C-alpha positions, 0 to 999 in steps of 0.5 A: 439342861446340862452342865454346859447350859448352866455355864451359858446362863452364868456367862450371860449373867456376867456379860449381859450381852449375847455377843460378848457371851459367845466370845467368852464361850468360844462359839458363834453368836448364832450357835449361842442363840440357838442354844438359848432357844433350846433351853427356853423350849425345854423349860417351856418359858422365856428366860431373857428379854432382848434389846439393843442394850443387851439382855435382861433375865426374866423371873424364870431366867433368874430362877434358872440362873440360881438353880444353875449356880447351885448345880455348878457348885454341887458338881464341883463339890462332887468332883472334889469328893470323888477325887478325895475318895480315890484309893480309899474304901468308902460307900455303903455296906448293905449286909444281912447277917443271920441271928446266930452269927450276928450274936456270937461273931459279928461284933468283933468283925464289925469293930475291926471293919470300922477301924479299917474302913471308917468312911464306909456307911454300915447298913446291917440287918440281922434276922433268921437266915430264911428271911435274910435269904429272901431279902437277897433274892429280892435284891434288897441286900448286897451281901449276906451271911446265912446258916444252912443250905440255900441255892443262890445265883451269885457269889457263894462261899462256904465260910465254915461248918460246925458240929451240932452237939448234944448238950446237957448239964453234968447232973444228967450224965448217965441218964437216958435222954427220954427221962427229961425234956428236950429243948428245941428251937424253930429253924429252917425246914432243912435243919428241922428235918435233920434234927428229926432224923437224928431223933429218929435214929436215936429212938427218941420221941420228944412230943410229950416232953419238949419246949420250943424256943425262937433262938439258940441263946434262949435254948442255951440258957434253959439248958444251963438252968437244968430244964432239959437237953438240946441240940445246939451248934458249936458257935453257941457253946463257947461259955458252956461248962456242961456236957457237950457231945458232937452228934452223928447220924445212925450211918456215922455221918456227922451232924453239921451246920454250914455257914455261907457268904452269898453276894450279888455278882455285881456287888462283889467287885465293890471295894467295901464288899471285898473288904468285908469278905476278906475280914469274914474269911480271916475270921474263919481262919482264927 
């Protein structure tokens, strides 16, 4: 059944007569009768009892009429809603954000996004970049902000890059790093490999003096409490007053961490996604 069928049922209910209904619908009586038979065949039941006095709805016909009235009202409401949405950004923002970016950057961005686009429904997931990336490849998210290097067959934009820094409290200045513990964190394999390379380049063996945490913020808190030194991204160092030294490898190449926006190709054209991307890019420029 479609919208035209709902209209037929409504007109038949008001007229109680196939001939008069056909006139109001501007079709022939035979065409209307054929259409009624098709509706009844589709539903697998008789909708009307016919007599010389007109038609009478069966219980099944009354139910079809009731549902048809609801459908017409909902369709009318849908049209009104769509008309009201023209030139307005709405819909759903289905995004995944890496934990570090979510912790240090996302609140301000989302606050501004909500101010600009209050009609958008926000579905935001946060997690490790590797998990967010997996959700993107499975098509569960429309857009993501991830840290590290991940191949993606869609829109791929470099949002920022930052130094990985050696951080430690001032009381340890001048001491060899091998004298006190390394505070590491679990991360993706590429980043872990780069950390190991930096340690190797600087002849540091941390196997016997190390802690391993699940996230950057915990590492930072342990460093602040003088429990050791760590290699942390600049994004986490805004409020740290200790020693901060940008890291380089033995060949002079800086040790950096990149943040990317990745987006499903078809989603990139949605206005709510475009608005989010523009805010992310504006954040980069600040």
